[in-house]
C-alpha positions as CSV (number, residue, x, y, z in Angstrom):
1,M,-14.6,40.1,6.8
2,A,-18.3,39.3,6.2
3,D,-20.4,37.8,8.9
4,H,-20.2,34.0,8.7
5,Q,-24.0,33.7,8.8
6,K,-24.2,35.6,5.5
7,I,-21.6,33.6,3.8
8,P,-23.2,31.1,1.4
9,I,-21.3,27.8,1.0
10,P,-21.7,26.6,-2.5
11,T,-22.1,23.0,-3.5
12,V,-19.8,21.3,-6.0
13,K,-19.6,18.0,-7.8
14,L,-17.0,15.8,-6.2
15,G,-15.7,13.6,-8.9
16,N,-17.9,12.7,-11.9
17,Q,-20.0,10.0,-10.4
18,G,-22.7,12.3,-9.1
19,L,-21.8,13.1,-5.5
20,E,-22.5,16.7,-4.6
21,V,-21.0,18.2,-1.5
22,S,-20.5,21.6,0.2
23,K,-17.3,23.3,-1.2
24,L,-15.9,23.3,2.4
25,G,-16.1,20.0,4.4
26,F,-15.5,19.3,8.1
27,G,-12.9,16.9,9.3
28,C,-14.2,15.3,12.5
29,M,-11.0,13.6,13.7
30,G,-10.0,16.2,16.3
31,L,-13.3,16.0,18.1
32,T,-12.2,12.9,19.9
33,G,-8.6,13.9,20.7
34,V,-5.4,13.6,18.6
35,Y,-4.5,17.3,18.5
36,N,-6.2,18.3,21.8
37,S,-8.0,16.6,24.6
38,P,-11.3,15.0,23.4
39,L,-14.4,17.2,23.5
40,A,-17.3,16.4,25.8
41,E,-19.9,14.5,23.6
42,E,-22.4,17.3,23.8
43,D,-19.8,19.9,22.7
44,G,-18.8,17.7,19.7
45,I,-22.4,17.3,18.7
46,S,-22.9,21.0,19.1
47,I,-20.1,22.0,16.7
48,L,-21.2,19.5,14.1
49,K,-24.8,20.9,14.2
50,D,-23.4,24.5,14.1
51,A,-21.3,23.6,11.0
52,F,-24.4,22.1,9.3
53,N,-26.5,25.2,10.2
54,K,-23.9,27.4,8.6
55,G,-23.9,25.4,5.3
56,I,-21.4,22.6,5.7
57,T,-22.9,19.3,4.7
58,F,-19.8,17.1,4.0
59,F,-18.6,15.4,7.2
60,D,-15.5,13.2,7.3
61,T,-14.7,10.6,10.0
62,A,-13.0,7.2,10.2
63,D,-13.2,4.0,12.2
64,V,-9.8,4.5,13.6
65,Y,-10.5,8.0,15.0
66,G,-10.8,7.8,18.8
67,A,-10.8,4.0,18.5
68,H,-14.4,4.1,17.1
69,A,-15.5,6.9,19.4
70,N,-15.5,9.4,16.6
71,E,-18.0,7.5,14.4
72,V,-20.3,7.1,17.5
73,L,-20.2,10.8,18.1
74,V,-20.9,11.7,14.5
75,G,-23.7,9.2,14.5
76,K,-25.3,10.8,17.5
77,A,-25.1,14.2,15.8
78,L,-26.7,12.8,12.6
79,K,-29.7,11.9,14.7
80,Q,-30.3,15.6,15.2
81,L,-29.8,16.5,11.6
82,P,-31.6,15.7,8.3
83,R,-29.6,12.7,7.1
84,E,-30.6,13.1,3.4
85,K,-29.0,16.5,3.3
86,I,-25.7,15.3,4.6
87,Q,-22.8,13.7,2.7
88,L,-21.2,11.3,5.2
89,A,-17.7,10.0,4.6
90,T,-15.8,7.4,6.7
91,K,-12.8,5.3,6.2
92,F,-11.4,1.8,6.9
93,G,-8.0,0.2,6.5
94,I,-5.8,1.3,9.5
95,A,-5.9,-1.6,11.9
96,G,-3.6,-0.1,14.4
97,M,0.0,0.7,15.1
98,G,2.7,-1.9,15.5
99,P,6.5,-1.7,16.3
100,D,7.2,-1.1,12.6
101,G,4.5,1.5,12.1
102,M,1.0,1.6,10.8
103,I,-0.8,-1.8,10.4
104,V,-2.9,-1.6,7.2
105,M,-5.4,-4.2,6.0
106,G,-7.4,-4.4,2.8
107,T,-8.6,-8.0,2.4
108,P,-12.2,-8.4,1.1
109,E,-13.2,-9.9,4.5
110,Y,-11.7,-7.0,6.4
111,V,-13.4,-4.4,4.1
112,R,-16.8,-5.9,4.7
113,S,-16.4,-6.3,8.4
114,C,-15.2,-2.7,8.7
115,C,-18.2,-1.4,6.7
116,E,-20.7,-3.3,8.8
117,G,-19.0,-2.0,11.9
118,S,-19.1,1.6,10.7
119,L,-22.8,1.4,9.7
120,K,-23.6,0.1,13.2
121,R,-21.6,2.8,15.0
122,L,-22.9,5.6,12.8
123,D,-26.4,4.0,13.1
124,V,-27.1,4.7,9.4
125,D,-28.4,2.6,6.5
126,Y,-25.7,3.8,4.1
127,I,-22.4,5.6,3.9
128,D,-22.2,8.3,1.1
129,L,-18.4,8.1,0.6
130,Y,-16.3,5.1,1.8
131,Y,-12.6,5.5,1.6
132,Q,-9.7,3.0,1.9
133,H,-7.8,5.0,4.5
134,R,-4.4,3.6,3.6
135,V,-3.4,1.1,0.9
136,D,-2.6,-2.4,1.9
137,T,0.5,-3.1,-0.2
138,S,0.2,-6.9,0.4
139,V,-3.3,-7.2,-1.3
140,P,-4.0,-6.5,-5.0
141,I,-6.0,-3.3,-5.1
142,E,-8.5,-5.1,-7.4
143,D,-9.5,-7.4,-4.5
144,T,-10.1,-4.5,-2.2
145,I,-12.1,-2.4,-4.7
146,G,-13.9,-5.6,-5.8
147,E,-15.4,-5.9,-2.4
148,L,-16.2,-2.2,-2.2
149,K,-18.0,-2.6,-5.5
150,K,-20.2,-5.3,-4.0
151,L,-21.0,-3.0,-1.1
152,V,-22.1,-0.3,-3.6
153,E,-24.3,-2.8,-5.4
154,E,-25.8,-3.8,-2.0
155,G,-26.6,-0.1,-1.2
156,K,-24.4,0.0,1.9
157,I,-22.1,2.6,0.3
158,K,-22.8,5.1,-2.5
159,Y,-19.4,6.1,-3.6
160,I,-15.8,4.8,-3.3
161,G,-12.8,6.8,-2.2
162,L,-9.0,6.2,-1.7
163,S,-6.6,8.0,0.5
164,E,-2.8,8.2,0.2
165,A,-2.9,6.1,-3.0
166,S,-0.2,6.0,-5.7
167,P,-0.9,6.9,-9.3
168,E,-0.7,3.3,-10.4
169,T,-3.0,2.2,-7.6
170,I,-5.5,4.9,-8.5
171,R,-5.6,3.8,-12.1
172,R,-6.0,0.1,-11.3
173,A,-8.7,0.8,-8.7
174,H,-10.6,3.0,-11.0
175,A,-10.6,0.3,-13.7
176,V,-12.5,-2.0,-11.3
177,H,-15.0,0.6,-10.1
178,P,-15.0,4.4,-10.6
179,I,-13.3,6.2,-7.8
180,T,-15.2,9.3,-6.7
181,A,-12.6,11.0,-4.5
182,L,-9.0,10.9,-3.4
183,Q,-8.2,12.2,0.1
184,M,-4.6,13.5,0.3
185,E,-2.6,15.9,2.5
186,W,-2.4,19.2,0.5
187,S,-1.7,22.6,1.8
188,V,0.5,25.6,1.0
189,W,3.5,23.8,2.7
190,T,2.6,20.2,1.5
191,R,2.5,20.2,-2.3
192,D,4.1,16.9,-3.3
193,I,0.9,15.6,-4.9
194,E,0.8,18.4,-7.5
195,E,3.1,16.8,-10.0
196,E,1.7,13.3,-10.4
197,I,-1.4,12.7,-8.3
198,I,-3.5,15.8,-9.3
199,P,-3.1,15.2,-13.1
200,V,-4.2,11.6,-12.7
201,C,-7.3,12.6,-10.7
202,R,-8.3,15.2,-13.3
203,E,-7.7,12.8,-16.1
204,L,-10.0,10.2,-14.5
205,G,-12.6,12.6,-13.1
206,I,-11.8,12.0,-9.5
207,G,-12.5,14.7,-6.9
208,I,-9.7,15.8,-4.5
209,V,-10.3,16.1,-0.8
210,P,-7.3,17.8,0.9
211,Y,-6.8,16.8,4.6
212,S,-4.8,19.1,6.9
213,P,-5.3,22.1,4.5
214,L,-4.1,24.3,7.3
215,G,-0.8,22.4,7.8
216,R,-2.2,20.5,10.8
217,G,-3.2,23.9,12.3
218,F,0.2,25.5,11.7
219,F,-1.3,28.3,9.6
220,G,-4.0,28.8,12.3
221,G,-1.2,29.5,14.8
222,K,-0.5,26.1,16.3
223,A,2.9,26.3,18.0
224,I,3.1,29.9,17.0
225,L,0.3,31.7,18.8
226,E,-0.8,28.9,21.0
227,T,1.2,26.2,22.8
228,I,0.9,22.6,21.7
229,P,-0.5,20.4,24.5
230,A,1.9,17.7,25.7
231,N,-0.5,14.9,24.8
232,S,-1.0,16.3,21.3
233,F,-0.1,14.2,18.2
234,L,1.8,17.3,17.1
235,A,4.1,17.4,20.1
236,G,6.5,15.0,18.3
237,H,5.7,16.0,14.7
238,P,8.9,16.7,12.7
239,R,7.6,20.2,11.5
240,F,6.7,21.3,15.0
241,K,9.9,20.4,16.8
242,G,13.1,22.2,17.7
243,E,15.1,23.8,14.9
244,N,12.5,22.8,12.3
245,L,9.8,24.8,14.1
246,D,12.2,27.8,14.4
247,K,12.8,27.7,10.7
248,N,9.1,27.2,9.9
249,K,8.1,30.2,11.9
250,N,9.5,32.4,9.2
251,I,7.0,30.8,6.8
252,Y,4.2,31.7,9.1
253,I,5.4,35.3,9.3
254,R,5.4,35.5,5.5
255,I,1.8,34.2,5.3
256,E,0.8,36.5,8.1
257,N,2.1,39.5,6.1
258,L,0.3,38.4,3.0
259,A,-2.9,37.9,5.0
260,R,-2.7,41.5,6.2
261,K,-2.6,42.6,2.6
262,H,-5.7,40.5,1.8
263,K,-7.5,41.7,5.0
264,C,-7.9,38.2,6.4
265,T,-6.3,35.9,8.9
266,P,-3.3,33.6,8.1
267,A,-5.6,30.6,8.4
268,Q,-8.1,32.1,5.9
269,L,-5.4,32.9,3.4
270,A,-3.9,29.4,3.6
271,L,-7.4,27.8,3.3
272,A,-8.4,30.1,0.5
273,W,-5.2,29.1,-1.4
274,V,-6.4,25.4,-1.2
275,L,-10.0,26.3,-2.1
276,E,-8.8,28.1,-5.2
277,Q,-6.9,25.1,-6.6
278,G,-10.0,24.0,-8.5
279,D,-13.7,23.3,-8.5
280,D,-12.9,19.7,-7.9
281,V,-11.1,20.5,-4.7
282,V,-13.0,20.2,-1.4
283,P,-10.8,20.7,1.8
284,I,-11.9,19.3,5.1
285,P,-10.4,21.4,7.9
286,G,-11.4,20.3,11.4
287,T,-11.7,22.3,14.6
288,T,-13.0,22.1,18.1
289,K,-13.8,25.8,18.4
290,I,-16.7,27.7,16.9
291,K,-14.5,30.8,16.3
292,N,-12.2,28.7,14.2
293,L,-15.1,27.2,12.3
294,D,-16.3,30.7,11.5
295,D,-12.8,31.7,10.5
296,N,-12.7,28.7,8.1
297,I,-16.0,29.6,6.5
298,G,-14.8,33.2,6.2
299,S,-12.0,31.9,3.9
300,L,-14.7,31.5,1.2
301,T,-14.9,35.3,0.9
302,V,-11.2,35.7,0.3
303,K,-10.8,36.1,-3.5
304,L,-7.4,35.3,-4.9
305,M,-6.3,36.0,-8.5
306,K,-3.7,33.8,-10.3
307,E,-0.9,36.2,-9.3
308,D,-2.1,36.0,-5.7
309,L,-1.9,32.2,-5.7
310,K,1.6,32.4,-7.1
311,E,2.7,35.0,-4.5
312,I,1.4,32.7,-1.7
313,S,3.1,29.6,-3.2
314,D,6.4,31.6,-3.7
315,A,6.2,32.7,0.0
316,V,6.4,29.1,1.0
317,P,9.2,27.5,-1.1
318,I,8.9,23.8,-0.5
319,E,12.6,23.3,-0.2
320,E,12.5,25.7,2.8
321,V,9.9,23.8,4.7
322,A,11.8,22.1,7.6
323,G,10.8,18.5,8.5
324,D,8.9,15.7,6.9
325,R,5.1,16.0,6.6
326,T,4.7,12.8,8.7
327,Y,6.4,10.7,11.3
328,D,9.1,8.2,10.3
329,N,7.0,5.2,11.4
330,M,4.1,6.4,9.2
331,K,6.1,7.3,6.1
332,K,5.8,3.9,4.5
333,A,2.0,4.2,4.5
334,S,2.2,7.3,2.3
335,W,1.2,7.4,-1.4
336,K,4.8,7.1,-2.7
337,F,4.9,3.6,-1.4
338,A,1.3,2.6,-2.1
339,N,1.6,0.2,-5.0
340,T,0.0,-3.3,-4.6
341,P,0.8,-6.7,-6.1
342,R,-0.5,-7.4,-9.5
343,K,-3.7,-9.4,-9.9
344,D,-3.1,-12.7,-11.8
345,N,-0.5,-10.8,-13.9
346,K,-3.3,-9.5,-16.0
347,V,-3.3,-5.8,-15.0
């Protein structure tokens, strides 16, 4: 595999509204916990600077990550980097967890207060890409996007994104203000968006930002080559538990065998599969380790032909993947349930 310092990371247009980003982004969530213990602040800043110095310019955070701590960390890293060369994405909409699952809010007042809070924590004048993290199914999407449109007009955000939105919601949102990007879970073992969501995005000129492109680290060896910490979000994840994990190990072995054929790591093969899904696809793997960052960048050198992509897909039959992609108490916040009330019966 080529040395990471010699691997150029191309830039691509994300959506058709003018946003240009590095073809590989960086998901910042794990820097403040969730999968592992939080990194020390200086270590988190160091890995973000290292990612930038290696050509990654697209950084993804959210107000809910680390209960605001993630945005603060990213903001401190930005102070040591050229802001104008970075595409900063953050998200609003998850207000917490209740007894019935995720609490999601999308009222205009909440949108504005969240944006003001993120700008302050990040200590920036504007956010490049501002996503609705989850869709509030009690508020017409027109109301939520209408407020985001005002924030664009005020210069506080440059582009609008959605995450885990249904096809109908995407269309209705896009009619109010062009949507630049849709962030969805997409990996070789999570492909449910391919039938409906991807075609809608391509029809409307919306970029696709896959989160968890390595299957929440599974294809990097999580639960296979390294033990999951007891405090990890993954400890109770359906795909990483008991019989499900035993079955899914067979999938890992198949990808491992194919990776050997392509002279790369399983993580690189899984990430290369996502990268090759189109020029409008920009995955955002996260990591807390420099060696994994270098491994991810190395995936850009893995060249896959059409028949290779099919071989990889066929090695992971979706019906054989054991366990849901998310927890039961978070399922109702996924795109399949993300329609919102009609606005004045006009839409």
